[in-house]
BANU-651072 format. One record per residue: residue in one letter; x, y, z of N, C-alpha, C in turn. Coordinates in pm, whole numbers, padded with zeros to 5 digits, always signed. Layout:
N
AXYZXYZXYZ...
END
This chain:
477
M-02984-00961-00619-02860-00984-00544-02759-01055-00634T-02641-00995-00646-02535-01053-00727-02448-01142-00640L-02432-01267-00681-02351-01361-00605-02206-01355-00650L-02116-01355-00553-01974-01366-00583-01939-01510-00619W-01991-01602-00540-01971-01745-00562-02100-01819-00531T-02131-01922-00607-02234-02015-00562-02170-02108-00459S-02250-02157-00367-02196-02247-00264-02138-02373-00326Q-02202-02423-00433-02153-02543-00499-02015-02520-00559D-01998-02406-00628-01868-02377-00689-01760-02360-00582M-01797-02296-00471-01702-02279-00361-01655-02414-00309A-01750-02499-00276-01717-02629-00218-01630-02711-00313E-01662-02706-00441-01584-02782-00539-01443-02727-00551A-01432-02594-00556-01300-02532-00571-01209-02563-00452M-01268-02569-00332-01189-02587-00210-01178-02733-00169G-01250-02823-00238-01250-02962-00195-01312-02979-00058G-01414-02898-00029-01475-02895+00104-01596-02985+00117R-01632-03011+00241-01748-03096+00273-01862-03008+00322P-01974-03002+00251-02088-02920+00296-02152-02979+00422V-02188-02892+00514-02259-02930+00635-02380-02838+00650G-02500-02896+00662-02620-02816+00672-02672-02777+00535H-02778-02697+00535-02840-02653+00410-02772-02526+00362L-02683-02539+00266-02606-02425+00217-02694-02327+00141P-02666-02197+00152-02740-02099+00071-02703-02116-00076E-02779-02050-00162-02748-02059-00305-02605-02012-00331G-02567-01910-00259-02432-01857-00276-02404-01746-00178I-02290-01679-00196-02247-01572-00106-02222-01445-00186T-02234-01332-00118-02213-01202-00182-02074-01148-00157G-02000-01209-00064-01867-01160-00033-01794-01256+00059I-01668-01222+00090-01584-01305+00176-01519-01217+00281S-01517-01266+00405-01453-01191+00513-01373-01286+00600I-01264-01233+00657-01190-01308+00759-01195-01234+00893D-01277-01128+00898-01291-01047+01019-01437-01052+01065S-01462-01116+01177-01599-01133+01226-01665-01000+01260R-01585-00896+01286-01641-00766+01326-01697-00687+01210S-01640-00708+01091-01679-00625+00977-01756-00703+00870I-01793-00825+00901-01864-00906+00802-02002-00848+00775S-02048-00863+00652-02180-00813+00614-02275-00931+00591P-02405-00909+00607-02502-01016+00582-02486-01073+00441G-02491-01205+00431-02478-01271+00302-02338-01313+00267E-02241-01277+00351-02101-01311+00322-02061-01441+00389A-01954-01500+00337-01894-01619+00398-01781-01575+00491F-01774-01641+00607-01667-01614+00702-01566-01729+00698F-01442-01695+00665-01334-01793+00664-01261-01784+00798A-01266-01891+00874-01211-01892+01010-01061-01924+01006I-00984-01829+00959-00839-01849+00944-00771-01844+01080K-00675-01931+01101-00593-01928+01221-00468-01846+01190G-00456-01730+01255-00342-01643+01232-00235-01661+01337D-00138-01568+01337-00030-01575+01434-00078-01545+01575R-00179-01458+01585-00224-01414+01718-00361-01468+01756V-00450-01481+01661-00586-01524+01693-00630-01633+01596D-00729-01709+01641-00788-01816+01560-00930-01777+01525G-00960-01767+01396-01091-01724+01352-01204-01812+01404H-01174-01938+01434-01277-02028+01487-01334-01977+01620D-01253-01903+01695-01297-01849+01824-01401-01738+01807F-01415-01689+01684-01504-01575+01659-01619-01613+01565A-01638-01742+01547-01742-01788+01455-01881-01741+01498S-01909-01746+01627-02042-01705+01674-02066-01557+01651I-01961-01475+01664-01974-01331+01636-02002-01310+01488A-01934-01386+01403-01957-01374+01259-02101-01407+01224I-02156-01511+01288-02295-01548+01264-02388-01437+01310A-02361-01382+01428-02445-01274+01482-02443-01152+01392N-02332-01132+01322-02319-01015+01234-02366-01042+01092G-02423-01161+01067-02489-01185+00939-02423-01284+00846A-02316-01351+00889-02252-01449+00801-02354-01556+00761S-02359-01586+00632-02455-01687+00585-02389-01823+00567L-02256-01826+00581-02182-01949+00557-02048-01940+00629L-02007-02048+00693-01876-02055+00757-01788-02153+00682V-01662-02119+00668-01562-02213+00619-01469-02242+00736V-01471-02368+00781-01402-02404+00905-01317-02528+00884S-01226-02549+00979-01138-02665+00974-01205-02788+01036E-01182-02902+00973-01235-03029+01024-01193-03052+01170A-01068-03020+01201-01016-03044+01335-01084-02957+01440K-01136-02841+01398-01198-02747+01491-01349-02769+01505L-01403-02858+01423-01548-02875+01420-01607-02911+01557P-01546-03003+01634-01605-03035+01765-01610-02914+01860A-01511-02825+01850-01505-02710+01941-01610-02605+01908L-01672-02613+01790-01772-02514+01753-01908-02542+01817G-01917-02656+01886-02038-02684+01963-02160-02702+01876R-02267-02635+01917-02396-02655+01850-02432-02539+01757L-02334-02479+01695-02364-02371+01602-02451-02424+01488V-02567-02362+01472-02658-02403+01365-02646-02302+01251V-02557-02331+01157-02533-02243+01044-02468-02327+00935P-02496-02301+00809-02433-02377+00702-02280-02362+00706M-02211-02471+00677-02065-02470+00678-02010-02546+00559I-01890-02506+00520-01807-02590+00433-01684-02626+00515V-01667-02754+00537-01559-02802+00623-01441-02845+00536V-01322-02796+00573-01201-02822+00495-01089-02866+00590D-00981-02916+00533-00867-02956+00617-00797-02834+00676D-00773-02733+00593-00701-02613+00635-00769-02491+00571V-00813-02397+00653-00894-02286+00602-00813-02194+00512L-00689-02164+00551-00608-02076+00467-00579-02141+00332E-00548-02269+00332-00522-02339+00207-00649-02343+00121A-00765-02356+00186-00892-02352+00112-00912-02216+00046L-00872-02109+00117-00882-01974+00059-00789-01962-00061V-00670-02018-00050-00576-02018-00163-00637-02089-00284L-00699-02203-00261-00762-02279-00370-00876-02200-00433L-00953-02131-00350-01062-02050-00405-01008-01932-00484G-00899-01873-00436-00834-01766-00511-00785-01813-00647K-00727-01932-00650-00681-01988-00778-00798-02014-00872A-00911-02056-00816-01030-02077-00899-01081-01945-00955A-01074-01840-00874-01115-01707-00920-01026-01661-01034R-00896-01687-01020-00802-01648-01127-00829-01728-01254A-00865-01856-01238-00888-01942-01354-01014-01903-01431R-01115-01851-01360-01242-01823-01428-01248-01684-01491T-01154-01595-01456-01163-01457-01505-01096-01440-01641R-01146-01344-01716-01083-01303-01842-01018-01166-01827A-01004-01122-01702-00950-00988-01675-00802-00980-01709K-00759-00857-01739-00617-00827-01745-00568-00813-01601I-00462-00886-01566-00414-00892-01429-00280-00820-01417I-00271-00732-01318-00149-00655-01293-00097-00689-01155G+00031-00723-01144+00096-00748-01016+00196-00639-00987V+00192-00584-00867+00279-00472-00830+00360-00510-00706T+00492-00497-00716+00577-00510-00599+00680-00397-00601G+00767-00394-00501+00865-00287-00489+00885-00251-00343S+00998-00190-00314+01030-00152-00176+00945-00036-00129V+00908+00052-00219+00831+00172-00189+00726+00191-00297G+00608+00237-00260+00510+00280-00359+00414+00175-00409K+00414+00055-00350+00324-00051-00398+00177-00010-00386T+00138+00029-00264-00003+00061-00240-00045+00186-00317T+00042+00286-00319+00010+00408-00393-00009+00378-00542T+00080+00297-00599+00068+00260-00739-00059+00180-00764K-00091+00087-00673-00214+00008-00686-00336+00100-00686E-00339+00197-00593-00454+00287-00585-00462+00379-00706M-00348+00423-00758-00348+00501-00882-00406+00419-00996L-00363+00294-01007-00413+00207-01113-00563+00187-01101R-00610+00168-00978-00754+00153-00957-00829+00273-01013K-00778+00391-00984-00847+00513-01024-00842+00535-01175V-00725+00515-01235-00713+00549-01376-00774+00444-01468L-00792+00322-01419-00853+00218-01503-01005+00214-01494E-01061+00279-01394-01207+00276-01378-01283+00327-01502P-01233+00431-01572-01306+00471-01694-01302+00367-01805S-01210+00270-01795-01193+00171-01902-01267+00041-01877G-01314+00017-01754-01382-00110-01727-01398-00134-01577K-01443-00255-01545-01466-00293-01405-01335-00333-01341V-01299-00263-01231-01170-00281-01167-01187-00353-01034H-01099-00447-01007-01094-00512-00876-00952-00497-00822A-00941-00450-00697-00810-00435-00633-00825-00457-00484A-00716-00486-00420-00718-00513-00276-00758-00389-00198V-00827-00412-00087-00845-00305+00010-00718-00299+00094A-00683-00178+00143-00565-00160+00226-00442-00222+00160S-00352-00278+00239-00229-00338+00186-00235-00489+00202F-00333-00551+00140-00349-00696+00150-00252-00763+00053N-00125-00771+00095-00023-00815+00000+00060-00934+00048N+00010-01006+00152+00089-01115+00208+00023-01251+00183H+00062-01352+00262+00022-01490+00236-00127-01514+00254W-00198-01426+00326-00344-01436+00332-00412-01324+00254G-00347-01208+00244-00408-01095+00175-00422-01116+00025V-00322-01179-00037-00328-01203-00182-00436-01305-00217P-00440-01424-00152-00549-01516-00187-00687-01461-00153L-00699-01383-00045-00827-01321-00012-00872-01226-00122T-00780-01144-00171-00813-01051-00279-00851-01124-00406L-00780-01234-00436-00814-01315-00552-00954-01375-00538A-00981-01435-00421-01110-01501-00400-01226-01403-00407R-01200-01276-00374-01303-01173-00378-01325-01115-00518M-01247-01156-00617-01256-01096-00750-01379-01148-00824P-01472-01060-00861-01590-01103-00936-01552-01161-01071A-01636-01251-01119-01607-01318-01246-01602-01222-01364D-01678-01112-01356-01686-01020-01470-01587-00903-01460T-01484-00918-01379-01382-00814-01366-01308-00794-01499D-01280-00667-01532-01201-00636-01651-01053-00618-01620Y-01024-00560-01501-00886-00534-01462-00868-00572-01315G-00775-00662-01288-00745-00702-01151-00606-00653-01112I-00598-00583-00999-00472-00522-00955-00433-00583-00821F-00313-00641-00815-00271-00713-00696-00135-00662-00648E-00132-00626-00523-00008-00584-00458+00056-00707-00395I+00185-00725-00418+00255-00843-00368+00375-00796-00285G+00373-00825-00157+00477-00778-00068+00564-00891-00015M+00671-00851+00054+00757-00951+00117+00847-00879+00217N+00893-00952+00318+01003-00902+00401+01110-01009+00424H+01096-01122+00353+01197-01228+00354+01207-01288+00213P+01321-01345+00179+01331-01414+00050+01230-01528+00041G+01182-01554-00080+01094-01667-00103+00947-01641-00080E+00910-01519-00038+00769-01491-00008+00689-01451-00131I+00752-01387-00227+00680-01344-00347+00647-01462-00437R+00737-01557-00446+00725-01668-00543+00589-01738-00538P+00543-01787-00422+00413-01857-00422+00296-01763-00449L+00309-01637-00411+00199-01542-00429+00181-01506-00576V+00292-01481-00646+00279-01441-00786+00231-01558-00871K+00257-01681-00827+00207-01797-00902+00057-01814-00882Q+00002-01754-00778-00142-01749-00763-00201-01638-00850V-00134-01523-00852-00186-01404-00923-00172-01420-01075R-00059-01474-01120-00032-01492-01264-00060-01365-01344P+00018-01259-01319-00010-01131-01385+00025-01131-01533H-00048-01048-01606-00011-01019-01746+00095-00909-01751V+00094-00822-01649+00196-00718-01636+00247-00721-01493A+00380-00727-01477+00442-00723-01344+00524-00595-01332V+00496-00518-01227+00562-00390-01204+00649-00399-01080I+00773-00354-01091+00857-00332-00972+00879-00182-00962T+00819-00121-00861+00822+00025-00850+00963+00077-00828T+01037+00015-00735+01175+00053-00708+01234-00048-00610I+01364-00046-00599+01435-00127-00499+01504-00030-00404A+01475-00044-00275+01529+00047-00175+01557-00032-00047P+01634+00026+00046+01670-00047+00168+01556-00059+00268A+01455-00140+00234+01347-00175+00327+01371-00316+00377H+01331-00344+00501+01350-00477+00562+01498-00518+00559L+01589-00422+00571+01731-00453+00559+01778-00553+00663G+01709-00558+00777+01749-00651+00881+01735-00796+00839N+01656-00822+00734+01634-00959+00688+01716-00993+00563F+01799-00898+00518+01878-00917+00398+02021-00869+00421K+02113-00926+00344+02253-00888+00357+02278-00749+00301D+02210-00718+00189+02231-00590+00123+02116-00566+00025I+02122-00453-00044+02013-00415-00135+02008-00509-00256E+02121-00567-00292+02123-00663-00403+02037-00786-00371E+02042-00830-00245+01958-00943-00204+01809-00906-00209I+01778-00780-00177+01639-00735-00187+01594-00742-00333A+01680-00699-00425+01645-00703-00567+01620-00846-00613V+01702-00940-00568+01685-01080-00605+01549-01132-00557A+01511-01093-00434+01382-01136-00379+01266-01076-00458K+01277-00949-00494+01170-00885-00572+01158-00947-00711A+01270-00995-00764+01270-01053-00898+01191-01184-00905E+01154-01238-00790+01070-01357-00790+00937-01333-00862I+00897-01207-00873+00769-01177-00939+00770-01220-01085F+00887-01229-01146+00894-01269-01287+00852-01415-01307E+00864-01495-01203+00841-01639-01216+00694-01674-01235G+00605-01582-01201+00463-01610-01217+00398-01539-01333L+00477-01468-01412+00423-01390-01524+00359-01483-01627E+00244-01443-01677+00177-01518-01783+00264-01521-01909P+00259-01630-01986+00334-01636-02113+00298-01517-02201G+00401-01452-02255+00378-01335-02339+00352-01208-02261G+00364-01216-02128+00337-01101-02042+00447-00997-02046H+00423-00887-01974+00513-00772-01976+00567-00744-01836V+00692-00699-01832+00755-00653-01709+00786-00505-01724L+00760-00429-01618+00783-00284-01619+00874-00249-01502L+00993-00195-01532+01097-00171-01432+01135-00024-01425N+01181+00017-01308+01226+00154-01285+01368+00170-01341R+01378+00246-01450+01507+00260-01520+01605+00346-01442D+01557+00424-01347+01644+00512-01269+01706+00441-01149N+01659+00322-01118+01705+00253-00999+01838+00184-01023S+01922+00181-00921+02055+00122-00933+02051-00028-00962Q+01938-00092-00933+01926-00238-00952+01861-00274-01086Y+01844-00176-01174+01774-00203-01299+01842-00314-01379A+01972-00307-01396+02042-00406-01479+02027-00546-01419R+02035-00555-01287+02019-00685-01220+01879-00741-01244L+01778-00655-01233+01640-00698-01254+01613-00736-01399E+01667-00658-01491+01649-00690-01633+01710-00827-01665K+01828-00852-01611+01894-00980-01633+01812-01094-01574A+01757-01072-01454+01675-01175-01389+01548-01202-01469A+01490-01097-01525+01369-01114-01606+01399-01198-01730R+01509-01169-01796+01545-01247-01915+01575-01393-01877A+01640-01411-01763+01669-01547-01717+01542-01624-01688A+01436-01553-01651+01307-01617-01623+01225-01638-01750G+01282-01600-01865+01214-01622-01992+01123-01510-02036V+01135-01393-01971+01051-01279-02007+01107-01212-02132E+01023-01193-02231+01067-01130-02356+01030-00982-02362N+00920-00944-02295+00870-00807-02306+00907-00728-02180I+01023-00661-02185+01074-00584-02071+01070-00436-02107H+01003-00359-02024+00987-00215-02048+01036-00138-01926S+01060-00008-01944+01113+00073-01834+01040+00206-01825F+01045+00263-01704+00991+00397-01681+01091+00475-01597G+01081+00608-01603+01170+00692-01524+01221+00810-01603E+01319+00880-01546+01376+00998-01611+01487+00962-01710Y+01537+00842-01702+01645+00798-01790+01608+00823-01936A+01704+00871-02012+01676+00917-02150+01615+00808-02238K+01651+00683-02215+01600+00574-02299+01484+00499-02235A+01427+00551-02128+01312+00486-02066+01195+00484-02164D+01122+00375-02168+01009+00363-02260+00895+00457-02221F+00880+00479-02091+00779+00572-02039+00856+00675-01956R+00890+00786-02021+00990+00878-01965+00926+01000-01900L+00971+01026-01779+00935+01150-01710+01030+01257-01758A+00984+01338-01853+01072+01435-01918+01093+01559-01833E+00988+01600-01760+00998+01721-01679+00896+01713-01566F+00930+01774-01454+00842+01772-01337+00840+01911-01275D+00721+01961-01250+00703+02091-01184+00618+02068-01059G+00684+02062-00946+00614+02029-00822+00558+02151-00752G+00435+02139-00702+00374+02245-00624+00344+02197-00483A+00287+02284-00402+00255+02249-00264+00137+02153-00256E+00043+02163-00349-00077+02081-00344-00092+01988-00464V-00047+02034-00581-00056+01954-00704+00076+01963-00779S+00090+01882-00882+00211+01882-00964+00174+01877-01112T+00268+01918-01195+00254+01902-01339+00375+01823-01389L+00350+01728-01475+00461+01653-01531+00441+01638-01681W+00551+01617-01748+00549+01595-01892+00604+01456-01918A+00521+01372-01975+00555+01232-01996+00570+01204-02146V+00673+01130-02181+00698+01096-02320+00686+00945-02337F+00590+00903-02418+00577+00761-02452+00484+00749-02572G+00498+00641-02643+00416+00619-02762+00435+00725-02868G+00554+00784-02871+00583+00884-02972+00520+01020-02945K+00465+01041-02825+00400+01168-02792+00450+01222-02659T+00437+01352-02641+00461+01417-02512+00327+01456-02452H+00300+01410-02331+00173+01436-02264+00197+01529-02145E+00125+01641-02141+00128+01728-02022+00021+01678-01926I+00060+01650-01803-00029+01581-01710-00037+01656-01578L-00158+01684-01534-00180+01740-01401-00195+01624-01303L-00118+01627-01195-00125+01525-01091-00183+01590-00966G-00295+01535-00920-00368+01600-00811-00310+01581-00675A-00178+01566-00664-00111+01549-00535+00034+01590-00553P+00100+01636-00446+00239+01679-00458+00337+01564-00443G+00461+01587-00484+00567+01491-00462+00618+01427-00590K+00750+01439-00611+00808+01380-00732+00796+01228-00731H+00798+01167-00612+00785+01022-00605+00651+00976-00661L+00546+01060-00646+00415+01025-00703+00418+01039-00856A+00494+01136-00905+00509+01149-01050+00579+01026-01107E+00676+00972-01034+00744+00851-01079+00649+00732-01079N+00566+00722-00973+00465+00617-00970+00367+00632-01086A+00332+00757-01117+00238+00784-01226+00293+00735-01360M+00425+00744-01379+00484+00694-01503+00468+00543-01513A+00486+00473-01400+00464+00328-01401+00319+00296-01433V+00228+00373-01375+00085+00352-01396+00049+00372-01543L+00099+00479-01602+00069+00505-01743+00130+00397-01832G+00246+00345-01789+00305+00234-01863+00214+00112-01864V+00156+00080-01749+00063-00032-01740-00058-00009-01830V-00115+00111-01822-00234+00144-01901-00206+00122-02050A-00090+00168-02095-00056+00153-02237-00034+00006-02272L+00032-00069-02184+00066-00208-02215-00056-00299-02220I-00161-00265-02146-00282-00348-02150-00388-00290-02243S-00349-00187-02318-00437-00124-02419-00564-00067-02359A-00554-00014-02236-00666+00061-02178-00661+00204-02232N-00757+00287-02193-00769+00423-02247-00671+00517-02180V-00567+00555-02253-00461+00640-02198-00513+00779-02165E-00593+00838-02253-00639+00976-02231-00728+00986-02108S-00817+00889-02087-00901+00894-01967-00818+00868-01842A-00713+00788-01854-00624+00764-01741-00551+00892-01702I-00503+00966-01802-00435+01092-01776-00530+01191-01708A-00652+01197-01755-00751+01287-01693-00777+01248-01548A-00780+01118-01519-00808+01070-01383-00696+01106-01287L-00573+01115-01336-00461+01152-01249-00479+01291-01189G-00550+01377-01259-00575+01511-01207-00665+01512-01085D-00745+01406-01069-00835+01396-00955-00777+01313-00841L-00651+01279-00855-00585+01196-00754-00578+01268-00620S-00602+01195-00512-00581+01250-00378-00514+01145-00293P-00414+01183-00211-00344+01086-00129-00438+01018-00030V-00405+00894+00007-00491+00816+00096-00439+00822+00239K-00523+00777+00332-00490+00777+00475-00355+00709+00499G-00270+00777+00575-00141+00721+00610-00036+00733+00502R-00076+00775+00382+00017+00785+00270+00004+00921+00202G+00012+01025+00282+00013+01160+00228-00119+01233+00236A-00222+01172+00297-00350+01242+00312-00331+01371+00389R-00400+01477+00346-00383+01609+00408-00509+01651+00482H-00487+01715+00594-00597+01768+00674-00565+01913+00709K-00662+02001+00685-00650+02140+00729-00735+02155+00854L-00672+02182+00967-00739+02179+01096-00740+02317+01160A-00847+02344+01233-00868+02476+01293-00795+02490+01424I-00731+02606+01442-00664+02638+01567-00660+02790+01583D-00709+02840+01696-00707+02985+01724-00767+03066+01609R-00880+03018+01557-00952+03083+01447-00872+03087+01317K-00760+03017+01315-00680+03002+01193-00668+02853+01165S-00562+02813+01100-00550+02671+01065-00405+02626+01065F-00388+02495+01069-00258+02433+01040-00283+02313+00951T-00177+02264+00885-00189+02153+00791-00121+02029+00846L-00190+01918+00840-00137+01788+00880-00120+01701+00756I+00001+01652+00732+00029+01558+00624+00051+01422+00690D-00040+01331+00665-00039+01200+00730+00035+01098+00645E+00160+01071+00683+00243+00969+00618+00272+00856+00716S+00178+00831+00807+00207+00746+00923+00201+00597+00895Y+00164+00556+00774+00141+00413+00753+00270+00331+00763N+00376+00375+00700+00498+00296+00705+00617+00382+00666A+00738+00328+00685+00856+00409+00657+00977+00321+00633N+01059+00364+00536+01194+00313+00517+01276+00431+00466P+01407+00417+00450+01487+00534+00411+01439+00605+00286A+01396+00531+00183+01351+00594+00058+01221+00671+00079S+01124+00609+00147+00996+00678+00166+01009+00795+00263M+01102+00786+00358+01130+00900+00447+01178+01019+00365R+01270+00994+00274+01323+01104+00192+01213+01165+00105A+01128+01081+00050+01018+01132-00032+00924+01219+00050A+00893+01175+00173+00802+01252+00258+00865+01384+00301I+00995+01383+00327+01065+01506+00363+01060+01604+00247S+01074+01553+00124+01065+01638+00006+00926+01701-00007V+00820+01623+00023+00685+01678+00019+00669+01788+00123L+00723+01767+00243+00716+01870+00347+00789+01996+00302A+00904+01978+00236+00981+02094+00191+00904+02179+00091S+00816+02116+00012+00741+02189-00089+00615+02255-00034A+00578+02219+00090+00456+02275+00150+00479+02419+00194N+00371+02496+00195+00380+02639+00229+00311+02669+00361P+00388+02693+00468+00324+02735+00594+00260+02872+00578D+00160+02900+00662+00095+03030+00662+00157+03120+00768G+00176+03246+00733+00222+03343+00832+00352+03303+00897E+00349+03293+01030+00468+03255+01107+00479+03104+01125G+00402+03030+01049+00400+02885+01063+00534+02820+01032R+00549+02699+01082+00673+02623+01070+00651+02495+00989R+00754+02449+00920+00755+02314+00864+00814+02222+00970I+00737+02123+01011+00779+02036+01121+00776+01891+01076A+00890+01824+01083+00898+01681+01053+00884+01604+01184I+00779+01522+01192+00753+01442+01312+00781+01297+01274L+00894+01245+01320+00947+01119+01268+00965+01015+01377G+00930+00890+01343+00950+00777+01433+01035+00670+01368D+01069+00570+01443+01162+00466+01399+01120+00398+01270M+01220+00363+01189+01202+00274+01075+01240+00134+01123L+01146+00042+01117+01169-00092+01170+01234-00185+01067E+01279-00299+01114+01339-00405+01030+01465-00357+00958M+01542-00270+01023+01667-00224+00965+01787-00303+01016G+01768-00385+01120+01875-00472+01169+02000-00396+01208E+02115-00448+01165+02242-00386+01202+02262-00250+01137F+02178-00216+01040+02190-00087+00971+02108+00023+01039A+02037-00010+01146+01941+00083+01206+02003+00216+01243E+02115+00214+01313+02175+00340+01359+02216+00427+01241S+02280+00367+01142+02330+00448+01030+02217+00504+00945V+02114+00424+00914+02009+00475+00825+01926+00584+00894H+01914+00579+01026+01842+00687+01096+01926+00814+01101A+02054+00800+01129+02142+00917+01132+02150+00984+00996E+02146+00903+00889+02158+00957+00754+02040+01042+00711L+01929+01038+00786+01815+01125+00754+01847+01272+00781A+01953+01299+00855+01991+01438+00880+02019+01512+00750S+02080+01442+00655+02118+01508+00529+01998+01559+00451P+01895+01476+00421+01780+01530+00347+01702+01635+00427L+01699+01624+00559+01630+01725+00640+01700+01860+00628L+01832+01859+00635+01907+01984+00623+01898+02040+00482A+01906+01952+00382+01897+01997+00242+01761+02060+00213A+01657+02010+00280+01521+02063+00260+01495+02187+00343G+01589+02224+00430+01571+02343+00513+01469+02324+00624I+01449+02200+00670+01355+02174+00779+01422+02211+00911E+01366+02307+00981+01429+02358+01102+01368+02305+01231H+01257+02232+01219+01191+02177+01338+01170+02027+01316V+01229+01948+01403+01222+01803+01392+01182+01745+01528W+01069+01676+01531+01018+01617+01655+01024+01464+01639L+01086+01398+01734+01120+01256+01719+01072+01171+01836A+01051+01043+01807+01024+00945+01913+01074+00809+01868G+01113+00727+01966+01158+00591+01938+01306+00574+01963P+01347+00456+02007+01488+00433+02041+01585+00453+01925A+01545+00416+01803+01636+00430+01690+01654+00575+01648M+01554+00659+01679+01563+00800+01640+01662+00879+01725V+01718+00817+01829+01827+00881+01904+01942+00912+01809A+01966+00822+01713+02076+00842+01618+02055+00967+01534L+01931+00992+01491+01903+01114+01415+01911+01236+01504R+01857+01225+01624+01865+01338+01719+02010+01382+01736D+02100+01285+01753+02241+01319+01778+02313+01365+01652A+02258+01332+01535+02324+01370+01410+02287+01510+01363L+02178+01564+01417+02132+01696+01372+02209+01807+01444P+02243+01913+01372+02318+02023+01435+02228+02108+01524E+02289+02195+01601+02215+02279+01695+02123+02377+01624S+02148+02403+01496+02063+02496+01422+01921+02441+01402V+01906+02311+01415+01774+02248+01404+01714+02235+01543K+01590+02278+01557+01521+02270+01686+01461+02130+01700V+01524+02048+01780+01485+01907+01794+01413+01885+01926E+01301+01814+01917+01231+01765+02036+01230+01612+02028Y+01275+01548+02135+01279+01402+02136+01202+01348+02256R+01119+01248+02232+01049+01177+02339+01074+01027+02321E+01073+00953+02428+01106+00811+02422+01002+00728+02348N+00874+00766+02360+00771+00684+02297+00665+00769+02228T+00581+00701+02151+00482+00767+02067+00383+00849+02149D+00333+00796+02260+00230+00865+02337+00282+00993+02400E+00408+00991+02445+00467+01113+02500+00481+01219+02391L+00523+01175+02272+00536+01271+02162+00399+01323+02119A+00298+01236+02118+00163+01279+02079+00114+01391+02170A+00135+01376+02301+00093+01480+02395+00166+01610+02367F+00296+01601+02335+00373+01721+02305+00323+01787+02177V+00298+01708+02073+00253+01763+01945+00121+01837+01961V+00025+01775+02028-00107+01835+02044-00098+01967+02119S-00008+01976+02215+00003+02099+02295+00093+02204+02231S+00170+02167+02129+00272+02258+02075+00243+02309+01935V+00149+02248+01864+00120+02294+01729+00065+02436+01732Q+00099+02513+01628+00059+02653+01620-00007+02682+01486A-00081+02791+01482-00146+02834+01359-00040+02854+01249G-00073+02807+01129+00017+02823+01015+00115+02710+00996D+00130+02622+01096+00227+02513+01086+00188+02412+00979V+00288+02345+00924+00269+02225+00842+00340+02111+00912L+00265+02010+00953+00319+01894+01023+00319+01774+00929M+00433+01707+00918+00440+01583+00841+00477+01470+00937I+00392+01369+00946+00409+01261+01042+00445+01132+00968K+00558+01071+01006+00609+00955+00933+00681+00859+01027S+00644+00731+01018+00714+00627+01093+00674+00492+01037S+00742+00387+01082+00694+00253+01051+00564+00227+01125L+00481+00141+01068+00348+00116+01124+00355+00070+01268G+00453-00015+01300+00462-00071+01433+00493+00029+01543I+00541+00147+01507+00570+00251+01606+00443+00321+01650G+00338+00312+01568+00208+00363+01610+00189+00513+01598F+00256+00577+01500+00239+00722+01485+00100+00758+01434G+00023+00658+01391-00117+00686+01360-00191+00741+01479R-00143+00710+01600-00206+00764+01722-00185+00914+01735I-00074+00963+01681-00051+01108+01682-00150+01175+01587V-00169+01114+01470-00268+01166+01375-00406+01168+01439T-00444+01058+01503-00575+01049+01567-00591+01154+01676A-00485+01174+01755-00491+01273+01863-00515+01414+01807L-00452+01446+01696-00472+01577+01635-00612+01591+01575L-00658+01486+01509-00792+01493+01449-00901+01497+01556D-00875+01435+01671-00972+01439+01781-00975+01575+01849K-00860+01638+01857-00848+01766+01929-00893+01885+01844F-00862+01883+01716-00885+01998+01630-00985+01965+01520A-01083+02051+01504-01186+02031+01402-01132+02066+01264A-01199+02013+01162-01164+02051+01025-01185+02199+01006F-01097+02263+00934-01101+02409+00919-01194+02451+00807S-01270+02554+00832-01341+02627+00728-01327+02774+00763D-01370+02860+00674-01354+03004+00698-01426+03049+00823T-01526+02971+00864-01602+03009+00985-01564+02923+01105S-01452+02848+01092-01414+02755+01198-01385+02829+01329R-01425+02763+01434-01388+02807+01568-01343+02683+01643Q-01229+02693+01709-01182+02578+01784-01278+02549+01899S-01318+02423+01910-01412+02387+02016-01339+02366+02147
END
């Protein structure tokens, strides 16, 4: 059994008080009592909605070998007979343990932020670095005030490459997180109008993202999107933060990692990348020019940390989109099939346009239709009406003739689309889900996209529950 932490090292790192006979160590860390595995430590974090202390007994029943709890909550835990490390504040203890994990590792550390593409870039990096060494990266989008320290604390001591996604929706949120991560390479994928309701304009978003420079390790590298309108502002901010090694990626002629040409297909893409004095022809195992742009950032990181570029390029050919971010399902209907593109995880104007472009490149079968199924983009504030209405332009440019909508903000898009587009609008997600399940036809390509809070994942689930995966012998049940 490989230990992630010894109990003694944990207690010392967190300044905690041991209670009971502590095990030699733990094999993992969890903050979810439902998914904890035997041998793991349960950190009873108090969140916005629930308090982990209320679920301590469930964590024990599911195999937790150690609890990390707050001193103030100790009396309320009653007669729980289980080893504990008692601390003043559980989240702060997790932060301290994460800092200890960062201090003990010799890994190359990569920090990724940006308005769009953080998780996709992180997952690409995970895949392409695996041939070069032991990789540690966050599960899901653990990029906030608890997700970053949790990912750090979970990093094994023998990690070769650590990849950390750092998110924000308000100014000042990246600064403390990047000082925990202390990356050797900091990537900003792009600056786009996400969380606009919390910012005056896109320039303010760029300033907030630039906080990532403040935690860069001495002698570290910054990698910026040269095609983005905020590049000059970010470059200036990096220099002001004392960064000497600033690199760029994109189609721009002087980009250090240049996307020279892109040939997009319905299922895969080919791109030609120029860097290190060479032109590389690269097969990308997923469609979409936005993924090719992310791939350039990924290859830039690989080169900057001196990992194996050729094995990274080969790994890109095996790339497949993840759940909620472009994952594809071929489902059986009437002894034929239709295609579901699941982009339901999140949405802002830039990622909406990218998803619409992917739908435009898809090939329906027979009489099938390309159908954009779109829900509200949240956190747009006073810009909500305009940014939703403006989606009409990329939809029309892509030739999308069927648009199915739900959510109060999508009224603006419904009203902006001309009569030539066949629009279906429902007030809420569940009404639209019922319509989608009953209206999909053989040969269709459905692309589902909304902000996470709108719950369009329920439409994906409804389709996957109703229709079986397609094979040549498929029969609809």
